[in-house]
C-alpha positions as CSV (number, residue, x, y, z in Angstrom):
1,M,16.3,12.9,1.4
2,N,16.7,13.0,-2.4
3,Y,14.2,11.5,-4.9
4,I,14.7,9.9,-8.3
5,V,11.6,8.7,-10.3
6,L,12.2,6.7,-13.4
7,I,9.2,5.9,-15.7
8,Y,9.7,3.6,-18.6
9,D,7.1,3.9,-21.4
10,T,5.4,0.6,-22.3
11,L,7.3,-1.7,-19.9
12,R,5.3,-4.9,-19.0
13,R,5.5,-6.2,-15.5
14,D,6.0,-9.8,-16.7
15,Y,9.1,-8.9,-18.7
16,V,11.0,-7.8,-15.6
17,G,13.1,-10.7,-14.6
18,C,12.8,-10.3,-10.8
19,N,9.1,-10.9,-11.1
20,G,9.9,-14.5,-12.2
21,M,7.3,-14.7,-15.0
22,R,9.4,-14.9,-18.2
23,P,13.0,-15.7,-19.1
24,V,13.9,-12.1,-20.0
25,Q,17.4,-10.9,-19.0
26,T,17.1,-7.9,-16.7
27,P,20.1,-8.3,-14.4
28,N,20.3,-4.7,-13.3
29,W,16.7,-4.2,-12.4
30,D,17.0,-7.5,-10.6
31,R,20.0,-6.2,-8.7
32,F,18.1,-3.0,-7.8
33,A,15.2,-5.1,-6.6
34,E,17.4,-6.9,-4.1
35,G,17.4,-3.7,-2.1
36,A,13.9,-2.4,-2.9
37,W,10.2,-2.9,-2.3
38,N,8.5,-4.8,-5.1
39,F,4.9,-3.8,-5.4
40,S,3.2,-6.8,-7.0
41,R,-0.2,-5.1,-7.5
42,C,0.6,-1.8,-9.2
43,Y,-2.0,-0.7,-11.8
44,T,-2.0,2.3,-14.0
45,G,-5.0,4.6,-13.5
46,S,-5.5,7.2,-16.2
47,Y,-4.5,5.6,-19.5
48,P,-2.3,5.7,-21.6
49,S,0.9,7.8,-21.5
50,L,0.0,11.5,-21.1
51,P,-3.0,10.9,-18.8
52,H,-0.8,8.7,-16.7
53,R,1.8,11.5,-16.3
54,C,-1.0,13.8,-15.2
55,D,-1.9,11.3,-12.4
56,C,1.7,11.3,-11.4
57,A,2.1,15.1,-11.4
58,T,-1.2,15.9,-9.6
59,G,-1.6,13.1,-7.1
60,R,-5.2,12.6,-8.3
61,F,-6.8,10.5,-10.9
62,V,-7.6,12.6,-13.9
63,Y,-9.7,10.1,-15.9
64,P,-13.0,11.2,-14.4
65,F,-12.4,14.7,-15.7
66,Y,-10.3,14.5,-18.9
67,G,-8.4,12.2,-21.1
68,W,-5.4,12.9,-23.5
69,R,-4.6,16.6,-22.9
70,D,-1.9,18.8,-21.6
71,L,-1.9,19.3,-17.8
72,P,-4.1,22.3,-17.1
73,D,-2.4,25.3,-15.6
74,D,-4.5,25.2,-12.4
75,E,-3.6,21.7,-11.4
76,V,-1.4,21.0,-8.4
77,N,2.0,19.9,-9.6
78,L,4.5,17.6,-7.8
79,C,7.6,19.2,-9.2
80,A,6.5,22.7,-8.4
81,K,5.7,21.7,-4.8
82,L,9.2,20.3,-4.4
83,T,10.9,23.3,-6.1
84,E,9.1,25.6,-3.7
85,A,10.2,23.4,-0.8
86,G,13.9,24.0,-1.7
87,Y,14.8,21.0,-3.8
88,R,17.0,21.1,-6.8
89,T,14.6,19.8,-9.4
90,H,15.4,18.5,-12.9
91,T,13.8,16.3,-15.5
92,L,15.5,14.2,-18.2
93,S,13.7,12.7,-21.2
94,D,14.5,11.1,-24.5
95,G,11.0,11.9,-25.8
96,G,10.0,15.2,-24.4
97,M,6.4,14.4,-23.3
98,W,7.0,15.2,-19.7
99,A,8.6,18.5,-20.3
100,H,6.4,19.7,-23.2
101,N,3.0,18.7,-22.1
102,G,2.6,20.2,-18.7
103,P,3.5,17.5,-16.1
104,G,7.1,18.8,-16.1
105,R,6.0,22.3,-15.4
106,G,7.6,23.6,-12.2
107,F,11.0,21.9,-12.6
108,Q,13.9,24.3,-12.5
109,T,15.4,22.7,-15.5
110,N,14.2,20.3,-18.2
111,T,16.5,18.4,-20.6
112,V,15.4,16.4,-23.7
113,V,18.4,14.2,-24.6
114,P,18.8,14.3,-28.4
115,T,20.0,11.2,-30.4
116,G,22.5,13.3,-32.3
117,Y,22.0,11.2,-35.4
118,E,18.7,12.3,-36.8
119,P,18.3,11.1,-40.4
120,N,17.5,13.7,-43.1
121,A,14.6,13.5,-45.5
122,Q,16.7,11.8,-48.3
123,E,18.0,9.2,-45.9
124,I,14.5,8.4,-44.7
125,A,13.1,8.2,-48.2
126,A,15.9,5.8,-49.2
127,T,15.3,3.4,-46.3
128,P,13.2,0.4,-47.1
129,L,10.5,-0.7,-44.7
130,P,11.4,-3.8,-42.7
131,C,7.9,-5.2,-43.3
132,R,4.9,-4.7,-45.6
133,P,3.2,-1.4,-44.8
134,E,-0.2,-2.9,-44.1
135,K,1.3,-4.7,-41.0
136,S,2.3,-1.4,-39.3
137,R,0.3,1.1,-37.4
138,N,2.3,3.9,-39.0
139,P,4.6,2.8,-41.9
140,E,6.2,6.2,-42.4
141,A,7.0,6.6,-38.7
142,M,8.5,3.2,-38.8
143,R,10.6,4.1,-41.9
144,K,12.0,7.1,-40.1
145,M,13.0,5.1,-37.0
146,W,14.5,2.4,-39.3
147,A,16.6,5.1,-40.9
148,L,17.7,6.2,-37.5
149,R,18.6,2.6,-36.7
150,S,20.8,2.4,-39.7
151,K,22.7,5.5,-38.6
152,L,23.1,4.3,-35.1
153,L,24.4,0.9,-36.3
154,A,26.9,2.7,-38.5
155,T,28.5,4.2,-35.4
156,G,29.3,0.8,-33.9
157,D,28.8,2.5,-30.5
158,E,26.0,1.4,-28.1
159,S,26.4,4.6,-26.2
160,A,24.9,6.5,-29.1
161,W,21.4,5.0,-28.6
162,A,18.6,6.8,-26.8
163,Q,18.6,4.6,-23.7
164,A,22.3,4.9,-23.3
165,R,22.4,8.7,-23.8
166,L,19.5,9.2,-21.4
167,M,21.1,7.1,-18.6
168,T,24.5,8.6,-19.2
169,A,23.0,12.1,-18.8
170,A,21.2,10.9,-15.6
171,S,24.4,9.4,-14.2
172,D,26.4,12.6,-14.9
173,W,23.6,14.7,-13.3
174,V,23.3,12.7,-10.1
175,A,27.1,12.5,-9.7
176,E,27.2,16.3,-9.8
177,Q,24.5,16.6,-7.2
178,A,26.3,14.2,-4.9
179,R,28.8,17.0,-4.3
180,S,26.0,19.4,-3.1
181,T,24.2,19.6,0.2
182,Q,21.0,20.7,-1.4
183,P,18.4,17.8,-1.7
184,F,17.4,17.0,-5.3
185,F,14.4,15.6,-7.2
186,L,15.2,14.0,-10.6
187,W,12.4,12.7,-12.8
188,I,13.6,10.5,-15.7
189,E,11.3,9.8,-18.7
190,S,12.5,6.9,-20.8
191,W,10.3,6.7,-24.0
192,R,11.8,3.3,-24.6
193,I,10.5,0.5,-24.5
194,H,7.8,2.1,-26.7
195,E,7.6,0.9,-30.3
196,T,9.2,1.3,-32.9
197,W,11.7,-1.3,-31.7
198,I,15.1,-0.6,-33.2
199,D,17.6,-1.9,-30.6
200,P,21.0,-3.4,-31.5
201,P,20.7,-6.7,-33.3
202,P,22.8,-8.7,-30.7
203,Y,20.0,-8.1,-28.1
204,V,17.3,-9.3,-30.6
205,E,19.4,-12.4,-31.3
206,L,19.2,-13.3,-27.6
207,Y,15.5,-14.1,-28.1
208,D,15.1,-15.1,-31.7
209,P,18.4,-16.2,-33.2
210,G,18.8,-16.5,-36.9
211,Y,15.4,-15.0,-37.8
212,Q,15.3,-13.9,-41.5
213,G,11.7,-12.8,-42.0
214,E,9.9,-9.5,-41.9
215,K,10.5,-7.3,-38.9
216,V,7.2,-5.8,-37.8
217,A,8.9,-3.2,-35.6
218,L,5.8,-0.9,-35.3
219,P,2.8,-3.3,-35.3
220,S,-0.8,-2.4,-36.0
221,Y,-3.0,-1.8,-33.0
222,S,-5.1,-4.7,-34.0
223,P,-7.8,-6.7,-32.3
224,T,-6.6,-9.8,-34.2
225,I,-3.2,-11.3,-35.0
226,D,-4.3,-12.9,-38.2
227,Y,-2.1,-10.4,-40.2
228,L,1.0,-12.0,-38.7
229,S,2.6,-15.4,-39.2
230,P,3.6,-17.3,-36.0
231,E,7.2,-16.5,-36.8
232,E,6.6,-12.8,-37.2
233,L,4.6,-12.7,-33.9
234,N,7.5,-14.5,-32.2
235,H,9.9,-12.0,-33.6
236,I,7.8,-9.1,-32.4
237,R,8.1,-10.5,-28.9
238,A,11.9,-10.9,-29.4
239,M,12.2,-7.2,-30.5
240,Y,10.2,-6.1,-27.4
241,A,12.4,-8.3,-25.1
242,A,15.5,-6.9,-26.7
243,A,14.3,-3.3,-25.9
244,V,13.7,-4.4,-22.3
245,T,17.2,-6.0,-21.9
246,F,18.9,-3.1,-23.6
247,S,17.1,-0.6,-21.4
248,D,18.1,-2.7,-18.3
249,K,21.7,-2.7,-19.4
250,W,21.9,1.1,-19.4
251,F,19.9,1.4,-16.2
252,G,22.9,-0.5,-14.7
253,H,25.1,2.5,-15.6
254,L,22.9,4.8,-13.5
255,L,22.7,2.2,-10.7
256,D,26.5,1.9,-10.6
257,T,26.8,5.7,-10.3
258,L,24.3,5.8,-7.4
259,E,26.3,3.1,-5.6
260,R,29.7,4.7,-6.3
261,C,28.5,8.1,-5.1
262,G,26.8,6.6,-2.0
263,L,23.5,8.1,-3.0
264,L,21.5,4.9,-2.2
265,G,21.9,5.8,1.5
266,N,20.0,9.1,1.2
267,T,17.8,8.8,-1.9
268,L,14.4,7.3,-2.6
269,V,14.5,5.7,-6.0
270,L,11.3,4.7,-7.8
271,L,11.1,2.7,-11.0
272,S,7.9,2.0,-12.8
273,A,6.0,2.2,-16.1
274,D,3.0,3.9,-17.5
275,H,1.4,0.8,-19.1
276,G,2.2,-2.4,-20.9
277,Y,1.5,-3.6,-24.5
278,S,-0.3,-6.6,-26.0
279,L,2.2,-8.9,-27.9
280,G,-0.4,-11.3,-29.2
281,D,-2.0,-11.7,-25.7
282,H,-5.8,-12.1,-26.1
283,G,-5.2,-12.2,-29.8
284,R,-4.2,-8.5,-30.0
285,T,-1.2,-6.4,-30.8
286,G,-1.0,-2.9,-29.4
287,K,-2.5,-1.1,-26.4
288,H,-5.8,0.6,-27.4
289,G,-8.3,1.0,-30.2
290,V,-6.7,3.8,-32.2
291,A,-6.9,2.6,-35.7
292,N,-8.3,3.3,-39.2
293,P,-11.1,2.2,-39.5
294,P,-12.1,2.9,-35.9
295,Q,-12.3,-0.1,-33.6
296,D,-14.5,-0.9,-30.6
297,P,-12.9,0.3,-27.3
298,W,-10.3,-2.2,-26.1
299,P,-10.5,-4.2,-22.9
300,L,-7.5,-3.4,-20.7
301,Y,-6.2,-6.8,-19.7
302,E,-3.3,-7.5,-17.3
303,E,-0.7,-7.2,-20.0
304,C,-1.6,-3.5,-20.4
305,A,-2.9,-2.4,-17.0
306,H,-0.6,-4.3,-14.5
307,V,2.8,-2.6,-14.4
308,P,6.1,-3.0,-12.5
309,L,6.9,-0.8,-9.4
310,L,10.1,-1.0,-7.5
311,V,10.9,1.4,-4.7
312,H,14.2,1.7,-2.8
313,V,14.1,3.7,0.4
314,P,17.3,5.3,1.8
315,G,19.6,2.7,3.2
316,Q,17.5,-0.3,2.3
317,K,19.6,-3.5,2.0
318,Q,17.0,-6.2,1.6
319,A,14.1,-7.0,-0.8
320,H,10.5,-6.6,0.4
321,R,7.3,-7.4,-1.3
322,C,4.0,-5.6,-1.0
323,N,0.6,-7.0,-2.2
324,E,-1.5,-3.9,-1.6
325,L,-3.2,-2.3,-4.6
326,V,-1.2,0.9,-5.6
327,Q,-1.5,3.4,-8.4
328,H,0.6,6.2,-9.8
329,A,-1.6,9.0,-8.3
330,D,0.0,7.8,-5.0
331,I,3.5,9.1,-6.1
332,L,2.8,12.8,-5.2
333,P,1.4,12.0,-1.7
334,T,4.2,9.6,-1.0
335,L,7.1,11.9,-1.9
336,L,5.5,15.0,-0.3
337,D,4.8,13.0,2.9
338,F,8.5,12.1,3.2
339,A,9.4,15.8,2.4
340,S,6.9,17.1,5.0
341,V,5.1,19.1,2.3
342,N,1.3,19.4,2.4
343,P,-0.1,17.9,-0.9
344,G,-3.2,20.1,-0.7
345,P,-6.9,19.2,-0.8
346,T,-7.0,17.9,-4.4
347,A,-4.7,15.0,-4.0
348,T,-6.7,11.7,-3.9
349,G,-3.8,9.3,-4.0
350,V,-2.5,7.4,-0.9
351,S,1.0,7.9,0.7
352,W,3.0,4.6,0.8
353,R,5.2,6.0,3.5
354,P,3.8,3.6,6.2
355,L,4.3,0.6,3.9
356,L,7.9,1.7,3.0
357,E,8.6,2.1,6.7
358,G,7.3,-1.4,7.5
359,R,4.0,-0.4,9.0
360,P,0.6,-1.8,8.0
361,L,-1.5,0.2,5.5
362,H,-4.6,-0.8,3.5
363,T,-4.4,1.4,0.3
364,R,-7.6,0.7,-1.6
365,D,-10.2,-2.0,-2.4
366,I,-10.2,-1.5,-6.1
367,A,-8.0,0.0,-8.8
368,V,-9.6,1.6,-11.9
369,T,-7.8,1.8,-15.2
370,C,-9.3,3.6,-18.2
371,S,-8.8,6.5,-20.6
372,G,-10.9,9.6,-20.0
373,L,-14.2,8.5,-18.5
374,H,-17.0,9.3,-21.0
375,V,-20.7,9.5,-20.5
376,Y,-21.9,5.9,-21.3
377,P,-22.2,4.8,-24.1
378,Q,-20.0,7.5,-25.6
379,M,-16.9,5.3,-25.2
380,G,-13.3,6.3,-25.6
381,N,-10.6,4.0,-27.0
382,T,-10.6,1.8,-24.0
383,R,-13.1,0.1,-21.7
384,V,-13.1,0.5,-18.0
385,T,-11.2,-2.1,-16.0
386,I,-11.8,-2.6,-12.2
387,T,-9.3,-4.6,-10.4
388,S,-9.7,-5.9,-6.8
389,K,-7.6,-8.3,-4.7
390,D,-8.8,-11.4,-6.6
391,H,-10.8,-10.3,-9.6
392,S,-10.8,-8.1,-12.7
393,L,-14.0,-6.7,-14.1
394,I,-14.1,-5.1,-17.6
395,L,-17.2,-3.1,-18.0
396,P,-19.3,-3.5,-21.2
397,T,-19.8,-1.4,-24.3
398,P,-23.1,-1.3,-26.2
399,T,-21.8,-4.2,-28.3
400,R,-19.6,-6.1,-25.9
401,E,-20.6,-8.0,-22.7
402,S,-18.9,-7.5,-19.4
403,E,-15.9,-9.7,-18.6
404,L,-15.0,-11.0,-15.1
405,Y,-11.8,-12.9,-14.3
406,N,-10.5,-14.5,-11.2
407,L,-6.9,-13.3,-11.2
408,A,-5.8,-15.6,-8.4
409,L,-6.9,-18.7,-10.3
410,D,-6.7,-17.4,-13.9
411,P,-4.0,-14.7,-14.2
412,G,-4.0,-15.0,-18.0
413,Q,-7.7,-14.0,-18.0
414,T,-8.8,-16.9,-20.2
415,L,-12.2,-17.8,-18.6
416,N,-14.9,-15.1,-18.5
417,L,-16.9,-15.8,-15.3
418,F,-19.4,-13.0,-15.7
419,P,-22.3,-15.1,-16.7
420,R,-21.9,-17.3,-13.6
421,H,-20.8,-14.8,-11.0
422,R,-22.8,-11.7,-11.6
423,A,-23.0,-11.0,-7.9
424,I,-19.2,-10.5,-7.8
425,A,-19.4,-8.2,-10.8
426,S,-22.2,-6.2,-9.2
427,D,-20.2,-5.6,-6.1
428,L,-17.2,-4.4,-8.1
429,H,-19.4,-2.2,-10.2
430,A,-21.0,-0.7,-7.1
431,E,-17.5,0.1,-5.7
432,F,-16.6,1.7,-9.0
433,L,-19.7,4.0,-8.9
434,S,-18.9,4.9,-5.3
435,L,-15.3,5.7,-6.1
436,I,-15.9,7.9,-9.1
437,R,-18.4,9.9,-7.1
438,R,-15.9,10.3,-4.2
439,L,-13.4,11.5,-6.8
440,G,-15.8,14.2,-7.9
441,V,-17.0,13.0,-11.3
442,D,-19.9,14.9,-12.8
443,E,-23.2,13.3,-11.6
444,E,-24.6,13.0,-15.1
445,K,-21.6,11.0,-16.0
446,A,-21.8,8.8,-12.9
447,R,-25.5,8.1,-13.5
448,S,-24.8,7.0,-17.0
449,W,-22.7,4.1,-15.7
450,E,-25.5,2.9,-13.4
451,G,-27.2,-0.3,-14.6
452,V,-24.7,-1.0,-17.4
453,L,-24.2,-4.6,-16.2
454,D,-27.8,-5.3,-17.0
455,R,-27.8,-3.9,-20.5
456,R,-27.9,-6.5,-23.2
457,A,-25.1,-6.1,-25.8
458,G,-26.3,-5.6,-29.3
459,P,-24.7,-6.8,-32.6
460,V,-21.0,-6.1,-33.0
461,A,-20.4,-3.2,-35.5
462,S,-18.8,-4.3,-38.7
């Protein structure tokens, strides 16, 4: 069996058409889903991008031990395991994080697909910003990407854009492997749909035709949307949807190649994302509290923590849905289970093989999403979110009360039930403490999270 894992950066679950939640055009992901398992309860664990990749590579949740850092040399590594087992292993990226930050260590080859049209310093300096600088998280980064956009538009060729070049490279690579008898493992890292959004204008026109205002293509990570007009916020959503649809279009190129080469009959293909992004949801833009001046740690609501996961197993012809809670630390145990490779004692994820073969399996009672777990109250840039079958509990900070939502009745998380249903919150909190201890968290850190539900929040820092 071969393996292809494709991770999109910043792809929200509700923007994938086959999930039936928004009118976003994703015909190729939808076509793929017709012969795949759709995991409706997939939650990111360690947050955001780089910690997430470490979960994927190691098969264990790294948030109890570290946050944003390169993968340590002594960690178990998925790609190294499969390389040692005789697989032809390769990773493709249009951003380089996977290859350069440790999770890609162990692959036989790594390729970062260049754009080929990098603007020079003079071109960047001459490019006007598409919006006022105070609306952007990083105006100069946005200016550089907007200059790149101008060069790409000048080519008149969609195949010059990052998503197209990445999927073309992936298609060429798998077509070459189809002629070999050696099994392969391909990991594809698509930095898109991450901001800055610079996709071809016709795709943006699909979602906000005729817009003439400022284009906030790299919004502030802001706990308020007061800095945007309603029209600007709507256009942000349109630019994001355009990035989704354009990425889907070029995934279709890879899917066509897999079908043409007959690889869907002997290849497990997994498509997912590291996290989502707030597009005005809960009055925020962005994904965490990295800002100047510093912000309170952000609550990780569904739009950031709940991500898509589609898995095709070899020969699958029909769509299936799974409602078990799954997380990305499960990828290593799953792939190594199918490959008959021992994951080793450090892996704490759960193999989905029984589910993918149609057998019953209970994966876990809760899913935890957070950046590196600090000693309370030394918070990171996100709060801890605990998700169960029906509820979501967001643990407090010294200045913010706990939040509890019934996801079955209130999927948009609009009504905080914590004051009225503390017993449910207490049960989820107890499960969290039990879990982090089983994962091996430092006992001082674990004890610091005891009793936090009973601590009274103080005044909000100005």
